[in-house]
C-alpha positions as CSV (number, residue, x, y, z in Angstrom):
1,M,59.9,27.8,58.8
2,S,57.8,30.4,58.0
3,G,54.9,30.2,55.2
4,V,57.0,32.4,53.1
5,S,60.3,30.1,53.3
6,R,58.1,27.2,52.5
7,R,57.1,28.7,49.6
8,G,60.6,30.0,48.4
9,F,61.4,26.8,49.0
10,L,58.5,24.9,46.9
11,R,59.9,27.1,43.8
12,A,63.3,26.2,43.9
13,S,65.1,24.1,41.7
14,A,67.4,22.6,44.0
15,T,66.8,20.5,47.2
16,T,67.6,22.0,50.5
17,A,69.6,20.5,53.4
18,A,68.4,18.0,55.3
19,G,66.1,18.6,58.3
20,V,64.3,21.5,57.1
21,G,61.1,21.4,60.0
22,L,57.4,21.5,60.0
23,I,55.4,20.3,62.1
24,G,54.5,17.0,61.3
25,A,51.4,15.8,61.2
26,A,49.0,14.2,64.1
27,G,48.0,10.7,64.6
28,T,50.9,8.8,63.9
29,T,52.0,5.3,65.2
30,T,55.8,4.8,65.9
31,R,57.0,1.3,64.8
32,P,59.1,-0.3,67.9
33,G,62.8,-1.2,66.7
34,H,62.9,1.3,63.9
35,A,66.4,1.7,63.5
36,H,69.3,2.1,60.8
37,A,70.3,-1.2,60.2
38,A,74.3,-1.4,59.7
39,P,75.2,-2.1,56.4
40,S,74.0,-5.7,55.3
41,G,72.7,-7.6,52.5
42,Y,69.4,-7.6,50.7
43,L,67.3,-10.7,49.7
44,V,66.1,-10.4,46.0
45,G,63.7,-12.1,43.8
46,A,62.0,-11.5,40.5
47,G,59.1,-12.8,38.7
48,K,57.2,-12.2,35.4
49,G,53.5,-13.5,35.0
50,D,51.1,-13.2,31.5
51,L,48.4,-10.8,32.2
52,T,46.9,-10.8,28.5
53,G,43.0,-10.6,28.7
54,A,40.9,-11.0,25.9
55,I,42.0,-10.0,22.5
56,A,39.2,-9.4,20.8
57,G,35.4,-7.8,21.4
58,Q,36.9,-5.9,24.3
59,G,37.0,-2.4,24.7
60,M,40.7,-0.7,25.1
61,M,42.1,1.3,27.9
62,G,43.8,4.5,27.5
63,Y,42.4,6.9,24.8
64,S,38.6,6.7,26.2
65,D,37.3,5.6,22.6
66,M,34.2,4.0,22.5
67,D,35.1,2.9,18.8
68,Q,38.6,1.3,19.9
69,V,37.6,-2.3,20.5
70,A,40.1,-4.7,20.5
71,N,40.2,-7.4,17.0
72,G,43.6,-9.3,17.8
73,L,47.2,-9.3,19.1
74,L,50.3,-7.7,18.6
75,Q,52.3,-8.9,21.6
76,R,51.2,-10.1,25.2
77,T,50.9,-8.1,28.3
78,W,53.2,-8.6,31.5
79,A,53.5,-8.3,35.3
80,R,56.8,-8.3,36.5
81,A,57.2,-8.5,39.8
82,F,60.6,-7.5,42.1
83,I,61.1,-8.3,45.9
84,I,63.6,-6.7,47.7
85,A,64.2,-7.5,51.4
86,D,66.7,-6.4,54.2
87,A,68.7,-9.5,55.4
88,A,69.1,-7.6,58.7
89,T,65.5,-6.8,59.6
90,G,63.4,-8.3,57.5
91,K,61.3,-5.1,56.0
92,R,60.8,-5.9,52.1
93,V,59.1,-4.3,49.7
94,L,57.0,-6.1,46.5
95,F,57.2,-3.8,43.4
96,I,54.8,-5.2,40.6
97,T,54.9,-3.1,37.4
98,A,52.3,-4.0,34.9
99,D,51.5,-3.7,30.8
100,L,48.2,-2.0,31.6
101,A,46.7,1.4,30.7
102,C,46.3,2.2,34.2
103,V,46.0,0.1,38.0
104,F,42.6,0.7,39.5
105,T,41.0,0.1,43.1
106,S,40.0,-3.0,41.5
107,H,43.5,-4.4,40.5
108,H,44.6,-2.9,44.1
109,S,42.1,-4.2,46.5
110,L,41.6,-7.5,44.7
111,L,45.8,-8.4,45.0
112,L,46.1,-7.4,48.2
113,A,42.9,-9.3,49.6
114,E,44.8,-12.7,47.8
115,L,48.3,-11.8,49.1
116,A,46.9,-12.0,52.6
117,K,45.4,-15.1,51.8
118,R,48.5,-16.8,50.7
119,Y,51.0,-14.8,52.8
120,G,49.7,-13.4,55.6
121,D,50.6,-9.9,56.4
122,T,54.3,-10.6,54.6
123,Y,52.6,-8.3,51.7
124,N,50.4,-5.6,52.7
125,L,49.1,-1.9,51.7
126,H,52.1,-0.5,52.9
127,N,55.0,-2.6,51.1
128,V,53.0,-3.4,47.7
129,N,53.2,-1.4,45.2
130,I,51.7,-2.4,41.7
131,N,52.1,0.2,39.1
132,A,51.1,0.5,35.1
133,T,53.4,1.2,32.4
134,H,50.6,3.5,30.9
135,N,50.4,1.8,27.4
136,H,47.2,2.5,25.5
137,N,46.6,-0.6,23.9
138,S,45.9,-3.1,26.5
139,C,41.9,-4.1,27.8
140,G,39.8,-2.2,28.9
141,G,36.5,-2.7,31.3
142,T,38.8,-3.8,34.2
143,S,37.9,-0.9,36.5
144,W,34.8,-1.0,39.1
145,D,34.3,2.8,38.3
146,Y,31.7,3.8,35.9
147,A,33.8,6.5,34.3
148,Y,36.6,4.3,32.9
149,V,34.1,0.8,32.3
150,L,31.9,2.9,30.1
151,A,34.7,4.5,28.1
152,A,35.7,1.0,27.5
153,K,32.2,-0.3,26.4
154,G,31.6,-2.3,29.7
155,H,33.1,-4.6,32.4
156,R,35.2,-7.5,31.5
157,H,35.2,-10.0,34.0
158,N,37.1,-12.5,32.3
159,S,40.0,-9.7,31.3
160,L,40.1,-8.5,35.0
161,V,40.6,-12.4,36.0
162,A,43.4,-12.6,33.9
163,E,45.1,-9.7,34.7
164,M,44.8,-10.7,38.5
165,A,45.9,-14.1,37.4
166,G,49.3,-12.8,35.9
167,L,49.9,-10.5,38.4
168,L,49.6,-13.7,41.0
169,D,51.7,-15.7,38.8
170,A,54.8,-13.2,38.7
171,V,54.8,-12.4,42.7
172,E,54.5,-16.2,43.2
173,Q,57.8,-16.4,40.8
174,A,59.5,-13.7,42.8
175,H,58.5,-14.8,46.0
176,S,59.8,-18.5,45.5
177,S,63.3,-17.0,44.0
178,L,64.0,-15.0,46.9
179,A,67.7,-15.3,48.0
180,P,70.8,-13.2,49.3
181,G,71.4,-10.6,46.2
182,T,72.5,-7.2,46.0
183,V,71.1,-4.0,44.7
184,E,73.0,-1.3,42.7
185,L,71.3,2.1,41.5
186,G,72.6,3.7,38.5
187,H,71.2,6.9,36.5
188,S,71.8,8.2,32.8
189,E,69.7,10.7,30.6
190,L,67.3,10.1,27.5
191,H,66.5,13.3,25.6
192,N,65.1,12.1,22.4
193,A,62.0,9.9,23.5
194,S,59.4,12.1,24.8
195,A,58.3,16.0,24.1
196,N,56.3,18.2,26.5
197,R,52.7,17.7,24.9
198,S,51.3,20.7,26.9
199,Q,53.5,23.5,26.6
200,P,51.1,26.5,26.8
201,A,50.5,25.1,30.3
202,F,54.4,24.4,31.4
203,I,55.4,28.0,30.4
204,L,53.3,29.6,33.2
205,N,55.1,27.9,36.2
206,P,57.7,30.0,37.7
207,A,60.8,30.5,35.9
208,A,62.9,28.3,38.5
209,D,60.7,25.4,38.0
210,Q,61.3,26.0,33.9
211,R,65.0,25.9,34.3
212,H,64.8,22.6,36.2
213,F,63.6,21.2,32.6
214,P,65.5,23.4,29.8
215,Q,64.1,20.9,27.0
216,R,60.8,21.0,28.7
217,I,61.0,17.1,29.2
218,D,62.2,15.3,31.7
219,P,65.1,13.4,30.6
220,Q,66.3,11.6,33.7
221,V,66.9,7.5,34.1
222,T,67.2,5.5,37.0
223,A,67.8,2.2,36.8
224,L,67.8,-0.6,40.0
225,R,69.7,-3.9,39.1
226,L,69.1,-7.0,41.4
227,R,72.0,-9.8,41.6
228,Q,71.9,-13.1,43.3
229,G,75.4,-15.0,43.3
230,G,76.9,-12.4,40.7
231,S,73.9,-13.3,38.6
232,V,71.7,-10.6,37.2
233,I,67.9,-11.6,38.0
234,G,66.3,-8.2,37.6
235,E,66.2,-4.8,36.1
236,I,64.0,-1.8,36.9
237,T,64.1,1.2,34.7
238,W,62.2,4.6,35.3
239,F,61.9,7.0,32.4
240,A,58.9,9.3,31.4
241,T,57.2,9.3,28.6
242,H,53.4,8.2,27.5
243,G,52.8,4.7,26.3
244,T,51.1,6.1,23.2
245,S,53.1,5.7,20.4
246,L,50.3,3.0,18.7
247,T,47.7,5.4,18.4
248,D,43.9,5.1,19.0
249,A,44.0,3.9,15.5
250,N,45.3,0.6,16.6
251,F,42.8,-2.3,17.5
252,L,45.8,-4.8,18.5
253,I,46.4,-5.8,22.4
254,S,50.3,-4.7,22.8
255,S,52.1,-3.3,25.3
256,D,53.6,-0.3,23.5
257,N,56.9,1.1,23.8
258,K,58.0,0.2,27.2
259,G,56.9,-3.1,26.8
260,Y,58.8,-3.3,23.8
261,A,62.1,-2.1,25.7
262,A,61.4,-4.5,28.2
263,Y,61.1,-7.2,25.4
264,L,64.2,-6.0,23.9
265,A,66.2,-6.6,27.2
266,E,64.7,-10.0,27.8
267,Q,65.2,-11.1,24.6
268,R,69.3,-10.0,24.8
269,A,69.3,-12.0,28.1
270,P,67.1,-14.7,28.7
271,G,66.4,-15.2,32.4
272,V,66.5,-11.4,33.3
273,I,63.1,-9.7,34.2
274,S,63.1,-6.1,33.3
275,A,60.7,-3.6,33.7
276,H,60.4,-0.5,32.3
277,A,58.4,1.7,34.7
278,Q,56.8,5.5,34.6
279,T,57.3,8.1,36.5
280,N,56.0,11.5,35.8
281,A,54.9,11.2,32.6
282,G,51.7,13.2,32.7
283,D,52.7,15.6,29.9
284,M,55.3,13.7,28.3
285,T,54.5,12.2,25.0
286,P,56.6,9.8,22.6
287,N,55.0,11.4,19.5
288,L,58.0,14.0,19.1
289,W,56.4,16.0,16.2
290,L,53.6,17.6,18.2
291,R,50.9,17.6,15.6
292,K,47.5,18.1,16.7
293,M,45.2,15.2,15.6
294,H,47.9,13.5,13.2
295,P,50.5,12.3,15.6
296,G,54.2,10.9,14.5
297,G,57.4,11.3,15.4
298,P,60.5,10.1,15.0
299,T,58.6,8.9,12.0
300,A,55.0,8.9,10.1
301,N,54.8,5.1,11.0
302,N,53.2,4.6,14.3
303,R,54.5,0.9,14.4
304,T,57.8,2.0,13.7
305,N,57.5,4.8,16.1
306,R,56.8,2.1,18.9
307,I,60.0,0.4,18.4
308,I,62.3,3.2,18.0
309,I,61.2,4.7,21.5
310,G,61.6,1.2,22.6
311,Q,64.8,1.0,21.5
312,R,66.0,3.8,22.7
313,Q,64.7,3.2,26.2
314,D,66.4,0.3,26.0
315,R,70.1,1.8,25.3
316,A,69.2,4.3,28.0
317,S,68.6,1.7,30.3
318,Q,71.6,0.1,29.9
319,R,73.9,3.3,29.8
320,A,72.1,3.6,33.3
321,L,72.9,0.2,34.4
322,G,76.2,0.1,33.0
323,S,76.9,3.0,35.6
324,A,75.3,1.3,38.5
325,S,77.0,1.0,41.7
326,T,76.4,-0.5,45.4
327,M,74.2,1.9,47.2
328,S,75.9,4.0,49.9
329,R,72.8,3.1,52.4
330,S,71.3,0.3,52.7
331,G,67.5,-0.8,54.2
332,V,64.0,-1.1,53.3
333,D,60.8,1.0,54.6
334,S,57.6,1.9,53.1
335,S,54.4,3.5,54.0
336,A,51.2,3.9,52.6
337,R,47.8,5.7,53.6
338,Y,44.6,6.0,52.0
339,V,43.4,9.9,51.5
340,N,40.0,11.1,50.1
341,L,41.0,13.4,47.5
342,A,37.9,14.7,47.3
343,D,37.9,17.0,50.7
344,V,41.6,17.8,51.8
345,A,42.3,20.9,53.5
346,I,45.3,22.6,52.4
347,S,47.6,24.7,54.5
348,G,48.5,27.8,52.7
349,D,52.5,26.3,53.5
350,F,51.6,24.2,50.4
351,T,50.2,26.8,47.9
352,P,51.8,29.2,45.8
353,S,49.8,32.3,47.3
354,G,50.3,31.0,50.7
355,R,46.5,31.0,51.3
356,P,44.7,28.1,52.7
357,A,42.8,25.7,49.9
358,R,40.9,22.3,49.7
359,T,40.2,19.9,46.9
360,S,36.8,19.2,45.8
361,P,34.9,16.2,44.5
362,A,35.9,15.1,40.8
363,M,35.0,17.4,38.2
364,M,36.0,16.5,34.8
365,G,36.5,19.6,32.6
366,A,35.8,20.3,28.7
367,A,39.3,20.1,28.0
368,A,39.8,16.7,29.1
369,A,36.9,15.6,26.5
370,A,38.7,17.1,24.0
371,T,41.5,14.5,24.3
372,S,44.8,15.0,24.3
373,Q,45.2,16.2,20.7
374,E,49.0,15.4,20.1
375,D,48.1,11.4,20.8
376,N,44.8,11.1,19.4
377,T,43.9,10.8,15.5
378,R,39.9,11.5,16.4
379,S,37.8,12.9,19.2
380,Q,34.5,11.8,20.6
381,L,33.9,15.2,21.2
382,G,35.5,16.9,17.8
383,F,33.7,20.5,18.5
384,L,36.1,20.6,21.8
385,N,39.9,22.2,21.9
386,E,42.3,21.9,24.8
387,G,42.6,25.3,26.3
388,V,38.6,25.3,26.7
389,R,37.4,26.9,29.8
390,N,35.4,29.3,32.0
391,E,35.7,32.4,30.7
392,F,33.5,34.2,33.0
393,A,35.4,32.8,35.9
394,M,38.6,34.1,34.0
395,A,37.3,37.7,33.8
396,L,36.6,37.7,37.3
397,G,39.9,37.1,38.4
398,A,40.0,33.4,38.8
399,G,43.5,32.7,36.7
400,A,45.2,35.3,39.3
401,T,47.4,34.5,42.1
402,P,46.5,35.1,44.6
403,T,42.7,33.6,43.9
404,P,40.1,36.4,44.4
405,E,37.9,35.5,47.1
406,P,34.8,34.7,45.5
407,W,36.9,31.7,43.8
408,I,38.5,30.1,46.9
409,I,35.4,28.2,47.7
410,D,34.9,27.0,43.7
411,N,38.2,25.6,43.6
412,Q,37.8,23.9,40.3
413,A,37.8,27.3,38.7
414,P,38.6,28.1,35.9
415,K,37.6,24.8,34.5
416,A,34.6,24.5,32.6
417,I,33.2,21.5,34.1
418,L,31.6,19.2,31.6
419,F,31.2,15.8,34.0
420,P,30.8,15.9,37.6
421,L,32.1,12.6,38.1
422,G,32.4,12.8,41.9
423,T,28.7,13.6,42.4
424,L,27.1,11.7,40.0
425,P,24.3,8.9,40.7
426,P,24.1,6.0,42.3
427,R,28.0,6.6,43.0
428,P,30.7,8.8,42.2
429,W,31.9,7.3,38.8
430,I,35.6,7.7,40.0
431,E,37.0,6.2,42.9
432,Q,38.1,9.2,45.3
433,T,39.5,7.3,48.4
434,L,43.0,6.5,47.0
435,P,46.2,5.2,48.6
436,L,49.5,7.2,48.4
437,Q,52.9,5.4,49.1
438,L,56.3,6.3,50.4
439,I,59.0,3.3,49.5
440,R,62.6,3.6,50.3
441,I,65.3,0.9,49.0
442,G,68.9,2.1,50.4
443,D,69.4,5.4,48.2
444,L,66.4,5.4,46.2
445,V,62.9,6.6,47.2
446,L,59.7,6.5,45.4
447,A,56.5,8.8,45.7
448,A,54.0,6.7,44.5
449,V,51.0,8.6,43.8
450,P,47.1,7.1,41.8
451,A,47.7,9.3,39.0
452,E,49.6,10.8,36.2
453,A,51.5,14.1,37.2
454,T,53.2,16.5,34.9
455,I,56.9,16.8,35.0
456,V,56.7,20.1,36.9
457,A,53.8,18.5,39.4
458,G,56.4,15.7,39.9
459,L,58.9,18.1,40.6
460,R,57.0,19.8,43.4
461,I,56.3,16.1,45.1
462,R,59.8,15.1,44.6
463,R,61.4,18.3,46.6
464,V,59.0,17.9,49.4
465,V,60.1,14.6,50.0
466,A,63.7,14.8,49.4
467,D,63.7,17.7,52.1
468,A,62.0,15.6,54.6
469,L,64.1,12.5,54.4
470,G,67.3,14.5,53.8
471,V,68.2,12.4,50.5
472,P,69.1,13.9,47.1
473,L,66.4,15.3,44.7
474,H,67.8,13.0,42.1
475,N,66.9,10.0,44.2
476,V,63.4,10.6,44.5
477,L,61.2,9.6,41.9
478,L,57.5,10.5,41.5
479,Q,56.1,6.6,40.8
480,G,53.3,7.4,39.1
481,Y,50.0,5.1,37.7
482,S,50.2,3.6,41.3
483,N,47.7,1.1,43.1
484,G,44.9,3.3,41.7
485,Y,43.8,6.1,39.3
486,S,42.2,9.1,39.5
487,Q,43.3,11.1,35.8
488,Y,46.0,13.8,36.1
489,V,47.6,16.2,38.5
490,T,49.2,19.6,37.6
491,T,50.4,22.4,38.9
492,P,48.2,25.5,40.1
493,E,49.7,27.2,37.2
494,E,49.4,25.3,34.6
495,Y,45.7,24.4,35.8
496,V,44.7,27.9,34.5
497,S,45.7,26.7,31.1
498,Q,43.3,24.2,30.7
499,Q,44.8,22.0,28.4
500,Y,44.2,18.6,28.4
501,E,46.0,17.3,31.6
502,G,44.5,20.7,33.7
503,G,41.1,19.3,32.4
504,E,41.6,16.1,33.7
505,T,42.8,17.3,37.1
506,M,40.1,15.8,38.9
507,F,40.0,17.4,42.3
508,G,40.7,20.9,41.0
509,R,43.5,23.5,40.8
510,W,45.2,22.4,44.3
511,T,45.1,19.0,43.9
512,L,49.1,18.7,43.4
513,C,49.2,20.7,46.8
514,A,46.8,18.4,48.7
515,Y,49.6,15.7,47.2
516,Q,52.2,17.7,48.6
517,Q,51.2,18.6,51.8
518,E,50.2,14.7,52.5
519,F,53.7,13.4,50.9
520,H,55.2,15.6,53.6
521,G,53.9,14.4,56.7
522,M,54.5,10.7,55.3
523,A,57.9,11.6,54.7
524,R,58.6,13.5,58.0
525,A,56.7,10.4,59.9
526,M,59.1,8.2,57.8
527,A,62.3,10.0,58.9
528,R,61.2,9.5,62.4
529,G,60.6,5.9,62.3
530,A,57.0,6.3,62.1
531,R,53.9,6.1,60.0
532,L,50.6,8.2,59.6
533,S,47.3,6.2,60.2
534,T,46.4,4.6,57.3
535,G,42.6,6.2,56.7
536,P,39.4,4.6,55.6
537,R,39.6,2.1,52.6
538,P,37.7,2.5,49.6
539,A,34.6,0.8,49.2
540,D,34.0,-2.6,47.3
541,N,32.2,-1.5,43.9
542,S,32.4,-4.5,42.0
543,G,29.3,-4.8,41.6
544,M,26.3,-3.5,39.3
545,Q,28.6,-3.1,36.2
546,P,27.3,-2.4,33.0
547,D,28.5,-4.2,30.0
548,L,27.3,-2.4,26.6
549,L,29.2,-5.2,24.2
550,G,27.1,-8.1,25.1
551,A,27.7,-11.9,24.8
552,Q,28.8,-13.6,21.6
553,P,26.6,-15.7,19.9
554,A,27.6,-19.7,19.4
555,D,30.3,-19.9,16.5
556,T,29.4,-21.9,13.1
557,P,32.0,-22.2,10.6
558,I,32.3,-20.4,7.2
559,P,29.9,-22.1,4.8
560,G,31.9,-25.1,3.1
561,K,34.9,-25.1,5.9
562,R,35.4,-26.7,9.2
563,F,36.6,-25.1,12.3
564,G,40.7,-24.7,11.6
565,D,40.8,-25.0,7.7
566,V,42.9,-22.7,5.8
567,V,40.6,-20.4,3.8
568,S,43.6,-18.3,2.3
569,A,47.1,-20.0,2.4
570,P,50.7,-18.7,2.3
571,A,53.0,-19.4,-0.4
572,G,55.0,-22.6,-0.1
573,R,58.4,-20.6,-0.4
574,A,59.3,-17.5,1.7
575,R,62.7,-15.7,2.2
576,G,63.8,-13.6,5.5
577,G,62.3,-10.0,5.4
578,D,59.0,-11.4,3.7
579,T,55.4,-11.1,4.8
580,V,53.5,-14.6,5.2
581,R,49.9,-14.2,5.9
582,V,47.3,-17.1,6.5
583,V,43.6,-16.7,7.3
584,F,41.6,-19.6,9.1
585,C,37.9,-20.2,9.7
586,G,38.3,-19.7,13.1
587,A,35.9,-19.0,16.2
588,F,35.8,-15.9,18.6
589,P,39.1,-15.7,20.3
590,T,37.6,-14.9,24.0
591,N,35.9,-17.8,24.0
592,R,39.0,-18.8,26.3
593,I,41.5,-16.7,27.5
594,R,44.6,-18.4,26.3
595,R,47.2,-17.1,28.8
596,G,50.0,-18.4,31.2
597,R,52.0,-21.6,31.3
598,N,49.2,-23.9,30.8
599,T,47.9,-22.8,27.3
600,K,49.6,-23.1,23.4
601,G,48.5,-19.3,23.2
602,Y,46.3,-18.4,19.9
603,F,49.2,-19.7,17.2
604,A,52.8,-20.6,16.8
605,V,54.9,-20.6,14.1
606,E,56.9,-24.1,14.1
607,K,60.1,-25.4,12.6
608,R,60.6,-28.8,11.3
609,T,63.6,-30.7,13.1
610,A,65.2,-34.0,13.5
611,T,62.8,-34.8,15.5
612,G,59.4,-33.1,14.8
613,W,58.1,-29.9,14.5
614,T,58.8,-27.6,17.5
615,T,57.8,-23.6,18.3
616,A,60.3,-21.5,16.6
617,F,58.2,-18.0,17.2
618,N,55.1,-17.8,19.7
619,D,52.5,-15.4,19.3
620,D,54.1,-12.7,21.7
621,H,57.1,-12.4,19.1
622,E,58.0,-8.9,17.6
623,S,57.4,-10.9,14.3
624,T,53.7,-12.2,14.5
625,E,50.4,-10.8,15.3
626,L,46.6,-12.1,15.1
627,H,43.7,-10.2,13.6
628,W,40.0,-11.8,14.1
629,A,37.1,-10.5,12.0
630,R,33.6,-11.8,11.3
631,P,33.1,-12.0,7.5
632,A,30.6,-9.6,5.9
633,G,26.9,-10.7,6.4
634,N,27.6,-13.2,9.3
635,D,27.4,-12.1,12.7
636,S,28.6,-16.0,13.8
637,A,31.6,-17.1,11.8
638,S,35.3,-15.7,12.3
639,L,38.3,-15.0,10.2
640,T,41.6,-15.3,12.1
641,T,44.5,-14.1,10.0
642,I,48.0,-14.5,11.2
643,V,50.7,-12.5,10.0
644,W,54.4,-13.4,10.3
645,R,56.9,-11.2,9.1
646,I,60.1,-13.2,8.5
647,P,63.1,-12.3,10.5
648,R,66.1,-11.7,8.2
649,G,68.7,-14.7,8.5
650,T,65.8,-17.2,9.2
651,A,66.0,-20.5,7.1
652,G,64.3,-23.9,7.2
653,T,60.9,-25.2,7.0
654,Y,57.9,-23.7,8.9
655,R,54.5,-23.7,9.4
656,I,51.9,-22.0,11.2
657,R,49.6,-23.6,13.6
658,Y,46.4,-22.0,15.1
659,Y,44.8,-22.9,18.1
660,G,41.2,-22.2,18.8
661,D,38.0,-22.6,20.9
662,A,34.3,-22.9,19.4
663,K,31.5,-22.4,21.6
664,A,28.4,-24.4,20.9
665,P,24.8,-23.2,21.7
666,S,25.2,-24.5,24.9
667,G,28.1,-22.7,26.0
668,A,30.3,-26.1,26.0
669,L,33.8,-25.0,24.3
670,R,35.6,-27.6,21.6
671,E,38.9,-26.8,21.0
672,F,40.6,-27.1,17.6
673,T,43.7,-26.6,15.9
674,G,44.5,-25.3,11.9
675,T,47.8,-26.0,10.1
676,T,49.4,-24.3,7.1
677,G,51.3,-26.7,4.8
678,P,55.0,-26.3,5.3
679,I,56.6,-23.1,4.2
680,T,59.9,-23.2,3.3
681,V,62.2,-20.1,4.1
682,G,65.8,-19.7,2.5
C-alpha cells in the first residue's frame, strides 16, 4: 500500500478488509507450533484482592494536587484478576483491573518478578496485563518516578506493599480457581456517563474522525462473561469515562464511579467478580456539565454523581452482558515489547502529512500545569489556563500540516514547555521505556497502552490493529492505563490546540503516530504467528525516593480519655435513612495498614443476634465512612469519626466498633478497640 493510501486509511472511519499489507518490522521471532486451534473450550478463573493502602497522612494520586492528602476511607480499593486459557494450546492471559489512579513501572516490574518466583514462566511480560480504573481517589506515592512521587508529597512504601499484596491475592485466587469454562462477548452503548472535556481539540480532527463520534464521546460498552459449569464467575466491562466524579475536594480513599459500578454488580450477585475497565478515556469526563473549575453533572453533588455515573455504567454492563454470546473464534494470544518512547523514528506512512517524524524526551507543557479545568476545583498554578502554547512557534507555522521544516526537529511545538521531565537530573522524572501489548481472546483484541488516549487517538490505534489482524473495529479496544504510565496521547491535530491533554502528551506531537507504527508491527507479527523482539526493560529506579510528609509522632490519647473511648456518642435510637456519627479517641490509622482477609478492617457496624454481635456493615460498605483528624493544637492525638448512613429498611439493635493501633515512642504497636453503646434502629 502506498503512503498516500495508508494516510487515507488512517483518516477513514471504517475498518478496511483484512490483509492490507505493509512490510512487517524486522527482527521477529516465530513461535513454533502456532496455528489456529479448532474451536475448543477455555479454562477460566477469577479472583479479588484488597489493595487499599494508607488511608491517612498519604498524598493522593490523580489530580497532582499537593494539598490533597488523605484523611480517611470512603470505600476500599480492589484488584480483580481474570485468567483465560485456551484448553487446546495452553496459552493464557492474566488480566487484572485495579482500583488505582495509575499503574506504574513499579507495579508492573514488581508484579512480573513475583509472579516468576511463584509460577515460573506461566505468567510473563507477554500475557500479563495490569490496568488501572484511573480513579483519582487512591493512594499516591507508589511510583518510582519523581514526577508522580513528588506530586503526592513523596514515596509511600507501605502503600506500595499493600497494593502489591492485593494484586497478588487476586492472582492467587484466580489461579487456584482455574477450571473449564466458557467466554462470552457482548456489546451495548452508554450515552449519558461521559462528556468531551476537550472539544476545542476534538474539532481539529478530520471530519471522518469526528463523524465516527457524532456526540463527541465514545459510547461503546464491551463486556466479557466467564462461566464455569454454567455458573458466572467473572465479568469485565469496558467503557471510557474518567474516574473524576469525586473531585480534588475529596480527601477520602475511594474507587470512584467505576469502583462503585463493580461494587453494585458484586452486591447483586455475590460470588461473581466484576471489573469495570477503562478504554480511551483521555478526553472523557463524567462531569457532564463541563464547567470550568466547578465540576458537576448530572447533579451539583459530586458524591451523588459518583453513584449515578456508577449506576449508569452498571446498567449498561447488564445490557451488554444480556446480549453476550459465545464468540465465533476461539483461542488466546498475546505479545508485548518495551519501546523507548522518547526516541522513536516514525515513517511518513503513519503521519497525517506523510513526512517522517520522531518523538522526543518527555516534556510537560504549561497547559498541563493548568489542570483539566472541567474536573478540578482548584489549580496549583492558577495563572495558567488550558490552551497555553508557544505562540511564536505558531506564528512561524508550527500549527500547519505539513509542519514547516524548522519545526520538524522541534517535535514538541507548539507546546509551551514548562518542565522538561525527560531530561531533568539525576535521571528522567518519568519512565520513558514502556511496554506496549496486544492481547487476543477469541474475537476480542486489546491494544494496551501505558497512557490515556483521547477517543480519536484510540480510534486510530484500533484501526491499525483491526486492519492488520483482519477483525471488526468494534471488537478491538484500546486498553488504556496498562502496565505503566506516561500521561496522555492526543492526535497530532488535537495536539496543536494545547488543551490539558495536549500539554500532557509527553513525547511530542507525533506520539500517537509512534504508537500506530509500533502496534502495526506488533499486529502484523501476531497475524503470522510471531512476536517482535521485546526490547530493553526499564531500569529499577526504586532507590533514593523522596518523602515530603515524614513520619508521624508516637500516639497520645486526648487528655482525659483512653484509646478507644467514645468522645462524641450517637443517639441510642435511629431510623432507616438517618445518619449516625460517632467520634472515638483514636490513633494514626496508617500505623498499620488494615487490609486483606486477616484483619477486621478499621471499623464495623455490628448487629445483635441471638448468639452475639455479628458484622452487618463493614468499612467497605457504601453506607459507611471514616474520617481522621488531629485535635486543634495537638499533633500526636487523633479523632476518628465513623459515619453510618443507615440503609432504609434496616431494623434491629446495632453498635459501631472501631479498631485501632497506637504507636509507642519505641515504635511498638498496641492494638485496641472502641465500641459505642447499643443503637436501636426501627
